[in-house]
N, C-alpha and C positions, 0 to 999 in steps of 0.2 A: 672571474668569480667562480669558485668551485661550488657546483650545485650540490645541495644536500640530498643526493640520491645514491642508492647502492650501486657499487661497481659490479656489473654482471658481464659474463662472456657468452651466455646462451639464454634462449627464451625461457627455458624451464627454470632457471635460477630466479627469474622474476617472480615466481610463485612461492618461493621459500620464505616462510615467516622469519626465520632466524637471520636471513640475509636482507630482507626488504623492510622489516618493521623493527625488530628488537634493537638493532644498533642505534636507532633514533629516539628511543624512549627517554634518554637523558635530556634531549631537547624539550620534551614535554614538561619536565620538571623545572627546567631553567627558563622557560618561555615567559612566565609572569614577570620575573625580574628584568628580563630583556626588554619587555614592553614598557615597563616603568622607566627604564633608562632612556628609551627612545622618546618618551614623552609624546607630545602632540605634533612633532615635526613630521611632515608627510614623507620627506625623502628618507628619514631615518626609519619610519615605519615600513616603507617599501623595501628597504634593505633587510629589515628583520623578516618581512614576509618572504622574500626570495631566499634568505639564508636559513629558513626553517623548512624542514621536510613537509611537503603538502599534506601528507596523512596526519602528521602531528598537529598541524594547524587546524584541520577539520575536527580532530578529536578534542583539541583544546576548546574549540568553540562549543562543541556538544557539552562538555563538562561544565563550562561557564553558564550554559543555558539551564542546566538542571536545577540549581537553587532557585532561579527565577520561577520556573514551572512549579516547584514545590510551594513557594510562598504564595503565588497567585492562586493555586488550587486550594490551599488551606484557608486563605482569606475569603475566597468566594464560595467555598464548598462545592465547587464545580471541578471535577477531576478529569475533564476532557480537554485539558490544555494541550497535551501532546496530539490528541486527535485533530485539533484545530490547525496544527502545524504539519500534519501528516502529508499533505499534498504540496508542501512548500520546502521542507528541509532537504529531501533528496536532491531537488533542483539546486538549492543553495550550495550543497557540497559538490555536485557535478559541475556547476558553473565555476566554482572556486578552482577545481582542478584544471578546467580549460583555461581560466585566466592565468593561473600560475604557470602552466606550460607555455602560454603565449608570451608572458613577460620574461620567461627563462630562455626564450628563443628555441624551443623544442618543436618538433613536428607535432601538430595538434589535431590532425584530421579525425582520428578515432575518438579522442576525448571530447573534441568539439561536437562531433556527431551525437555522442551520448548526452552532452549538455543541451543541445537543441531538442533532442527527443524528450529529455526531462521537462523542458519548458512546455512542450506540447502536452505532456502527461499532466503537469501541474495546472495548466489552463483548463483542461477538461475537468479535473477533480475539483478545482476551486469553483468553477462555474456551477458544478453540480451541488457542491456543499452550500454555497451561498444563494442558490436559486430561491427567489421569494415565492412563498405560497406553496401548497401541495406537499408532496413527499420529498424529503431531503436525503438523498443517498449519502451514506458516510457519517450521518449523525450518530454518535455513539454514546450520547449522554445517558440513555436508558441502561446501557451495559454496566457502567460503573455504579449507578444507583442500585442495581440488583446485586452486584458483587458486594457493595458497601453494606447492604442489609444482611448479608451472610457472614459479615465479619463484625460482630458487635463490639469487640474490644477496640477502643479508640487508639491506643498506642500501637497495637498490631496493624491497624489500618494505616496509621501514619507511616510505619516502616514499609508497608506494601506500596504506599504512594511514592515514597522516596526511592526505594530500591527497584520496583518494577515499573509502575506507571510513568514516573519521571525519568529515571536513570536507564533502566534496561531498554525501554521502548525508544528512547532517544539514541542510545548507542546502536540499536538495531537499524534505525533509519540511516545512521552513519555507515554502518557496515554494508548496507545494500549497495552503496556507491563505491565500495573498495575496488571493484574492477577498473574504475577510472584511474585510480592511483597506479594500478598495474600497467595500464596502457601508457602512462607517463614513464614508468620505469622501462618499459619495452621500447619506447621511442628513441632511446639512446643506442639501440642496435639497428643495423641496416634492415634486417628481416622483420623487426618489430615496428618500424616506423612507417611502413607502407600501408595503404588502404586498398585491399584487393576485393575480388568478387565475393569471397566468403564474408568479409566484413560488411559488404553491401547487403548480403542476404540476411545476416543477423540483424542489421539495423532495420531492414524492412519487416522482419518478423516482429520486432518490437512495435512498429507502427500498426501492424495487423492486429495485435492484441489490444492496443489502445482503441482501435475502431470497434472491436468486439465489445469491449467494456463500455464504450459510448452507447452503442445500440442497446445493450442490455439495460443500462441505466435509463435510457429514454423509454423503453418499453415498460419498465417498472414505474417510472414517473407518470406516464400516461394512464396506466391502470389506476394508480393512486388518485390521480385527478378525477378520473371517471367515477371511482368508488366514493369519493367525498361528495361529489355532486349527487350521486344516486342515493346516498344515505339521507340527504336533505330533501330530495324531491320524489324519491321512489320511482324515478324514471331514468333510463339510460340517456345521457347527454347526446344530442344529435350528432356532434362531431366525433363521437366514439362508437356509434351504433354499428359501424362496419368492422370494428375491432373487438368489441365486447358485448355480451348478452347480459340480461338480468341475472341469469344463472351464474355467469362468471363473477359478477360483482357481489352476488350473495355469498359466493364461496369465500371471498375476502382476500384472496391472494392470487397473483398472476401465475398462469400455467401455460401461456401461449408464447409463440415466438421462440426466442432463445431459451426462455424459461421452461419450454417443453422438452428441451434437450438435457438440461441439468438444473438443479434447484438454485444454484448460485452462479450463473454465467459471468456476472461481473466480478465476483471474487475469484473465479477460476482464471479469468483473463489477467487480473491483477497479479496473482501469484506467478502466472506464466511469464509476465513481463520481466520480473526480477530474476526468475530462474533462467530465462533466455540470456540476460546480461551476464550472469555467472557462467553459463555455458560458452558464451563468446569469449570470456576471459580464459576459460579452460582450453578452448581451441587455440587461442593466441599463444598460450604458454606451453602448449603440447602436454598438458597434464589432464588426468581424469578427475582428480580431487585436489583442491588447495584451500588455504586458509580463508580466502574470500567467500567460500561457500557457507561460512558461518552465518552470514547475513541472510542469504536466500533460505537456508534451512530453518533459521529462527523465524523467518517470515512465514514459512509454510506451517510451522508448529503454532504460531500465534493465531493464524487463520483457522486452524483446526479448533482451538479452544474457543475463539470468538464465535465461530459458526455453530459449535455445539450449544452455546448459550442462546444464540439467536433462534435455533430450531427448537430448543426446549420451550421458549416463549411462544413461538408460532404454533407448536403442537398443542399447547394448552389453550390457545386462543381460538384456533380454527378447527372444527370437528373433522374436516377432510384432509388436514395436513399430513396425518400419518399415512393415509393412502397415497398421497403425493410422494411421500418419502419412499414408500414401497415400490412405486412405479418408476421414479426418476432418480438418476444418480445425483450425488451431492455436487461434485465438481466435474466428473467425467461422465459423458453420456453412456447409458447402458444399452447393450445390444440385445439383451434378453427380453422376452415378452412380458406383458403385465402379469404379476402374480395372480394365481387362481383365487377368485373370490374378491379381488380388490374392487372391481366394478360394482359388484353387488353391495359391498360395504359402503362405497361412496354414494350409491343411489339411495340406500337406506338412510344414511346420514343426511343427505341432501333433502330427502322427503320430510324428515322430522324437522329440519331447520327451516324449510321454506313455508310450512303451514302458517306459523305466526306472522311471517313476513307478508304472505298473501293477504292475511286478515288486515294487517296494518295498511297495506296499499288500498284495500277496498274501503276501509274507513276513511281514508284521505280523499 
């Protein structure tokens, strides 16, 4: 069987969009009819699966998912359907690439490593999202509610839901995993099928950033748990006394641990994960820039916009948040000293806010 992959003679050719993607676009257009003809016969479907370029299959799945997301979000008026799949879809695509390479009889070590890493990443995010009680990292319902309020025209919002929330974000999650497709293309070359020390280093860097993300989320979750209890009892819970003071919990947001280094250590690690995967792809194809970077770049831009909105809300809710912004970098730790006057402003704000809180505690 002739595999539906581009014929390349050098690793750099694997990064060329016109060679690795464009020739297979016709398959995307003919795939629905091919699936209808295959029917429900498992062997026929397997043949179609292997006869279709794996990138085409993943994109087709994404496009088929979009109308479902639109319908569900419009019926429920909950526009976080893609957010709920955020921790799942990248792993679905990476596992798909690993499965396709395995069935096609190609060397799978690189793409299998990425698939296993994706499952670890998914397990962490899914656990965090569905954790019962307390603060849920990754819950973005509030974001779309705020954006919805700023778009009063119902038709304009519907278009935004279709084109950006459901389509653009879904395609973004697909593009993030495009390096796995490149690894499959490279596997047909002797120099691209090996798994050397550089590959080991890149894979371990990915794990490192997942660990950073895990600890950042844990620190945030513990703080939110302690704050919720403190707001009910006006006392710091015994299990958190070694970590937080009444002053910390009165402030309303965490500034210790990894959160003392940057304002969003979990977001920083998340972006670094997919940027690292793209750089791994660049290293393997001996290129500085290639088309798969569209996913990583779009991810970084999306985080900029989302974080801007998050910080706008936090600055309006917590009096000391602007001082925190002045002292601590957003994603990258600052090496400069605290801005002049920041401590005085924080102390003044803290004093004004703590007076009624002290009165409340006395009355209790």
